[in-house]
C-alpha positions as CSV (number, residue, x, y, z in Angstrom):
1,M,-11.5,54.5,88.1
2,A,-9.9,56.9,86.0
3,L,-10.7,57.4,82.4
4,A,-7.0,56.2,81.0
5,S,-4.0,54.6,81.8
6,R,-0.9,54.0,81.0
7,G,-0.5,50.9,78.6
8,R,-4.5,51.4,76.8
9,L,-5.4,53.4,74.1
10,P,-9.3,54.2,73.4
11,I,-10.1,54.9,70.0
12,L,-13.3,57.2,68.9
13,I,-15.2,56.7,65.9
14,F,-16.8,59.8,64.2
15,H,-18.4,59.8,60.7
16,R,-19.1,63.4,59.9
17,V,-19.7,67.2,61.8
18,L,-22.7,68.5,60.6
19,P,-22.9,72.6,61.1
20,K,-26.1,72.1,62.5
21,P,-28.0,69.7,63.4
22,D,-30.1,67.3,61.0
23,P,-33.4,65.6,62.2
24,L,-32.6,62.9,59.8
25,L,-29.0,61.8,61.4
26,P,-29.7,62.0,64.6
27,G,-26.5,60.4,65.1
28,E,-23.9,63.2,63.8
29,P,-23.0,65.8,66.1
30,S,-23.3,69.9,64.9
31,A,-20.2,71.9,65.1
32,E,-21.4,73.6,68.6
33,E,-22.0,69.7,70.0
34,F,-18.4,68.8,68.4
35,D,-16.9,71.5,69.8
36,A,-17.8,71.2,73.5
37,L,-17.3,67.6,72.8
38,A,-13.5,68.3,71.7
39,G,-12.7,71.3,74.9
40,H,-13.8,68.0,77.4
41,I,-11.8,65.6,75.4
42,A,-8.8,68.2,75.1
43,S,-9.0,68.5,78.9
44,R,-8.9,65.0,80.1
45,F,-7.0,63.6,77.2
46,R,-3.5,63.8,75.3
47,V,-4.4,62.8,71.9
48,L,-2.0,61.6,69.3
49,P,-2.7,60.8,65.3
50,L,-3.3,56.9,65.5
51,A,-0.7,55.6,64.0
52,Q,1.6,57.4,66.5
53,A,-0.2,56.3,69.4
54,A,-0.2,52.6,67.9
55,R,3.2,52.6,67.6
56,D,3.7,54.3,71.0
57,L,1.5,51.5,72.8
58,Y,3.7,48.8,71.0
59,A,6.6,50.3,72.1
60,G,5.6,50.6,75.5
61,T,6.2,54.2,75.4
62,L,2.1,55.4,75.0
63,P,2.4,58.7,77.4
64,P,-0.8,58.3,80.3
65,R,-4.6,59.4,79.2
66,A,-3.7,59.0,75.3
67,L,-6.6,59.1,72.9
68,A,-6.8,58.7,69.3
69,I,-10.0,60.2,67.4
70,T,-10.7,58.7,64.3
71,F,-13.6,59.7,61.0
72,D,-14.8,56.9,58.7
73,D,-15.9,57.2,55.2
74,G,-14.2,60.6,53.9
75,Y,-17.1,63.0,54.4
76,A,-16.0,66.6,53.4
77,N,-17.4,68.0,56.4
78,N,-14.6,66.3,57.9
79,L,-12.2,68.7,57.0
80,A,-14.6,72.1,56.5
81,V,-16.5,71.4,59.8
82,A,-14.5,69.2,61.8
83,A,-10.7,70.4,61.2
84,P,-11.1,74.0,62.8
85,I,-12.7,72.6,65.4
86,L,-10.0,69.9,66.2
87,K,-7.2,72.7,65.6
88,R,-8.5,74.7,67.6
89,H,-8.4,72.7,70.4
90,G,-4.8,71.0,69.5
91,L,-6.6,67.7,68.1
92,P,-4.6,65.7,65.9
93,A,-7.6,63.2,64.2
94,T,-7.1,60.3,61.5
95,V,-9.7,60.1,58.9
96,F,-10.2,56.8,56.7
97,V,-11.1,57.3,53.0
98,A,-13.2,55.2,50.7
99,T,-11.3,56.2,47.9
100,G,-14.4,55.1,45.3
101,Y,-16.3,58.5,46.6
102,L,-14.0,61.3,46.2
103,D,-15.0,64.2,43.9
104,G,-18.6,63.8,43.6
105,R,-20.4,60.7,44.3
106,C,-21.6,59.2,47.7
107,M,-22.2,55.8,49.4
108,F,-25.4,54.2,48.6
109,N,-26.2,55.4,52.5
110,D,-26.6,58.5,52.0
111,A,-28.6,58.8,48.4
112,I,-31.1,56.9,50.2
113,I,-31.1,59.7,52.9
114,E,-31.2,62.2,49.9
115,A,-34.1,60.7,48.8
116,F,-36.7,60.3,51.6
117,R,-35.3,63.9,52.3
118,G,-35.9,65.7,49.1
119,T,-39.0,64.2,47.7
120,V,-42.0,66.4,47.5
121,N,-44.1,63.4,47.8
122,S,-45.9,62.6,51.0
123,E,-45.5,58.5,50.3
124,L,-42.9,56.8,48.2
125,D,-43.7,53.6,46.8
126,L,-40.9,51.5,46.7
127,T,-42.6,47.9,45.6
128,P,-40.6,47.3,42.5
129,L,-37.3,47.4,43.9
130,R,-38.9,45.0,47.2
131,L,-37.9,47.9,49.2
132,G,-41.8,48.6,50.2
133,R,-44.2,51.7,50.2
134,H,-42.9,54.7,53.0
135,A,-45.4,57.4,53.8
136,V,-42.9,60.9,54.6
137,R,-45.1,63.6,55.6
138,N,-42.5,64.1,58.7
139,D,-39.2,64.0,59.7
140,G,-39.9,61.3,61.9
141,E,-41.6,59.2,59.2
142,R,-38.7,59.8,56.9
143,R,-36.5,58.7,59.1
144,A,-38.3,55.3,60.2
145,A,-38.2,54.9,55.9
146,I,-34.4,55.3,55.6
147,D,-33.8,53.0,58.5
148,A,-36.1,50.6,57.3
149,V,-34.7,50.7,53.5
150,L,-30.7,50.7,54.7
151,R,-31.6,47.7,56.5
152,E,-32.2,45.6,52.9
153,L,-29.7,47.3,51.7
154,K,-26.7,47.0,53.9
155,P,-26.0,43.2,53.4
156,L,-25.9,43.4,49.5
157,A,-22.9,43.6,47.6
158,A,-21.4,47.2,46.9
159,E,-22.1,47.5,43.2
160,A,-25.6,46.0,44.2
161,R,-26.1,48.7,46.7
162,D,-25.4,51.4,44.5
163,R,-27.1,50.7,41.3
164,V,-30.5,50.2,44.1
165,A,-29.7,53.4,45.8
166,Q,-29.7,55.4,42.3
167,D,-32.9,53.5,41.4
168,V,-34.2,55.0,44.7
169,L,-33.2,58.3,44.0
170,Q,-35.1,58.2,40.7
171,R,-38.6,56.7,42.1
172,A,-38.2,59.8,44.3
173,G,-37.4,62.6,41.5
174,V,-33.8,63.8,43.7
175,P,-31.0,64.3,42.1
176,G,-28.4,62.9,43.9
177,P,-25.6,65.0,45.9
178,K,-22.5,65.9,44.7
179,D,-20.6,67.6,47.7
180,L,-20.9,65.2,50.8
181,M,-17.4,63.4,50.3
182,L,-14.1,64.9,50.2
183,T,-12.2,65.8,46.7
184,R,-8.4,64.8,46.1
185,A,-7.7,68.2,46.4
186,S,-9.3,68.2,50.3
187,V,-7.8,65.0,51.2
188,R,-4.2,66.8,50.9
189,A,-5.8,69.7,52.5
190,L,-6.7,67.5,55.9
191,T,-2.6,67.4,57.1
192,P,-2.0,71.1,58.0
193,F,-4.7,70.6,60.0
194,G,-2.5,67.4,61.6
195,I,-5.4,64.9,60.5
196,E,-3.4,61.8,59.3
197,V,-4.9,60.1,56.0
198,G,-6.0,56.3,56.6
199,A,-7.8,53.8,54.0
200,H,-11.0,52.2,53.8
201,T,-11.3,50.2,50.9
202,V,-12.4,51.8,47.7
203,N,-16.4,51.1,47.1
204,H,-17.1,50.5,51.0
205,P,-18.0,46.6,51.0
206,I,-18.7,44.5,53.1
207,L,-15.7,42.2,52.8
208,A,-17.0,39.3,54.5
209,S,-19.3,38.5,51.0
210,T,-17.0,39.6,49.2
211,P,-15.4,37.3,46.7
212,R,-11.5,37.0,47.5
213,A,-10.0,38.5,44.9
214,M,-12.2,41.5,44.7
215,A,-11.7,42.0,48.8
216,W,-7.7,42.3,48.0
217,H,-7.9,44.9,45.1
218,E,-10.5,47.1,47.6
219,I,-7.6,46.9,50.1
220,R,-4.8,47.3,48.2
221,D,-6.1,49.9,45.7
222,S,-7.4,52.4,48.3
223,K,-3.5,52.4,49.5
224,R,-2.3,52.6,46.3
225,E,-4.8,55.5,45.5
226,L,-3.9,57.8,48.6
227,E,-0.7,57.7,48.8
228,E,-0.7,58.8,44.9
229,I,-2.7,61.8,46.2
230,T,-0.5,62.5,49.1
231,G,2.3,61.5,48.6
232,A,2.9,59.9,51.4
233,P,2.6,56.3,53.2
234,V,-0.9,55.2,54.4
235,T,-0.3,53.1,57.2
236,V,-3.4,53.1,58.9
237,F,-6.6,50.5,57.7
238,A,-10.4,50.8,59.0
239,Y,-12.4,47.9,57.8
240,P,-15.7,48.6,56.8
241,N,-18.4,48.3,58.9
242,G,-16.2,46.5,60.9
243,R,-17.5,43.7,63.2
244,P,-15.4,40.4,63.1
245,Q,-16.6,37.7,62.4
246,L,-19.5,38.9,60.5
247,D,-18.0,42.4,58.4
248,Y,-14.5,41.0,58.5
249,A,-12.8,37.4,58.6
250,S,-9.1,36.7,59.3
251,E,-8.7,36.1,55.7
252,H,-9.0,39.4,55.1
253,V,-6.4,40.6,58.2
254,R,-3.8,38.6,56.3
255,M,-4.6,41.3,53.5
256,V,-4.3,44.4,54.9
257,R,-0.5,43.2,56.6
258,E,0.2,41.7,53.0
259,A,-1.3,45.4,51.6
260,G,1.4,46.6,54.1
261,F,-0.4,48.4,56.4
262,G,1.4,48.7,59.8
263,F,-2.5,49.1,62.0
264,A,-5.7,48.6,61.3
265,V,-9.3,49.4,63.3
266,S,-12.6,47.9,63.9
267,T,-15.9,48.3,65.5
268,A,-15.5,45.9,68.3
269,P,-16.1,47.8,71.6
270,G,-13.0,48.1,74.5
271,V,-9.3,49.8,74.2
272,A,-6.3,48.4,73.2
273,N,-3.6,47.3,75.1
274,R,-0.6,45.4,74.3
275,S,-1.8,42.1,73.6
276,A,-4.4,43.5,71.0
277,D,-4.0,42.2,67.7
278,P,-2.2,45.5,66.2
279,L,-4.5,44.7,62.7
280,Q,-7.5,44.7,64.8
281,L,-7.4,47.4,67.1
282,P,-10.8,47.6,69.1
283,R,-12.5,51.0,68.9
284,F,-15.5,53.0,70.8
285,T,-18.5,55.3,69.2
286,P,-19.8,58.1,71.6
287,W,-22.8,58.4,71.4
288,T,-23.6,61.2,73.8
289,R,-23.4,64.9,73.6
290,H,-23.3,66.1,77.6
291,P,-19.9,65.5,78.8
292,L,-20.5,63.8,81.9
293,K,-22.7,61.4,79.7
294,F,-19.4,60.8,77.8
295,D,-17.2,60.2,81.2
296,L,-19.5,57.5,81.8
297,M,-19.2,55.9,78.7
298,M,-15.8,56.0,78.4
299,L,-15.2,54.1,82.0
300,R,-17.5,51.8,80.5
301,N,-15.6,51.2,77.4
302,L,-12.7,51.2,79.7
303,Q,-13.5,47.7,81.0
304,H,-13.9,46.1,77.7
305,G,-9.8,44.3,77.0
306,P,-8.8,44.2,73.8
307,V,-11.2,42.0,71.2
308,Q,-9.8,38.8,69.9
309,P,-11.7,37.4,67.4
310,R,-11.7,33.8,66.0
311,A,-10.4,32.8,62.8
312,T,-13.3,32.9,60.4
313,P,-13.4,31.4,56.6
314,A,-13.5,34.5,53.8
315,A,-15.7,34.6,51.2
316,A,-15.2,32.4,48.3
C-alpha cells in the first residue's frame, strides 16, 4: 500500500518540539528527533498548509502524497525550535493557538508538570485538594504523579482546572512558568516561516462540558483575537482534546461553522477524503521517532476512513 494517494489527506498532530529530550515529556520529540522526522516526511510527501490542502481536497485537485502538519495549543517552541527545522526542509505547517495563554500564561497541564519538576520536596501532599499524596524522588515517580493528577483535572471546567493548578504550584513552592507559550508578537512571526495560524478556543475547555453561551464565546473570540493579531483571516479551527462525541458535540460543529471557519480538525483517527465533514477532519499523532515505524503507523492510519460522528447533545 502506498503511504498516500490522490484524494486522501493525512493530517499530523504535534504539540511542541523540545530543544533536548525531557523525561517528564516523553511523548514530545526533541529538535534532533523532529529534524530527522521532518526530513523523512519531506522525502515522501508533498506537505501543504492545512487550509490549502483542505480546499484542494474538496475541489478534487489535491496532489498525490499530500499531507498537512499541525501543532496544537501555541507553545513558544513552535516558533523557536520547530519553525526553523520546518523551513529548512521546506515544510509548511499550521499552529492552533489557544489565545488565553498568550503573553505569559500557561496551560493547567504545564503548571502541574512544572510543579512536580521544580519542587525540592521528596513528597508532594495534595490531599487538601483531593489529589492524593505523591512521591517525587525521581523522574519516574514525578511522571507517575503528573499523570495521576492530570487525569483528575482534565474533565474539570477550564476556570476550575486553572485554579487548582495554581494551588498545586503554591503547595509545591514553584513559580508558574512564564515563557512556555507564544506571545502576540511571536504569533505574527510565524508567517515568514510558512506557518498558518488557526484557532483553538480561548481557554482550551472541553466544549461538551461547557455551557453553550460560553462555548460560543470560546470559539468566536479566539478567531477574532487571532485575526486582530495577524491582520489576516483565520479559517481553520481545532477542537480542544478533539474526540468526537466526547469532547465536542454537533452543537459545537454548528458554532464553528457560524463563527466563519471553513475547516476544523478533530483528534479522531483516519485520513480525510471528500466524504469527510470539512468541520471534523480526522488527524493522526505519529508517536514514534523511527522512520520505518512512522511509515508503518501511517499505513495503519490510512486504513481508517473519515470518521462521521453521530449527533450528540451539547452542554446546557
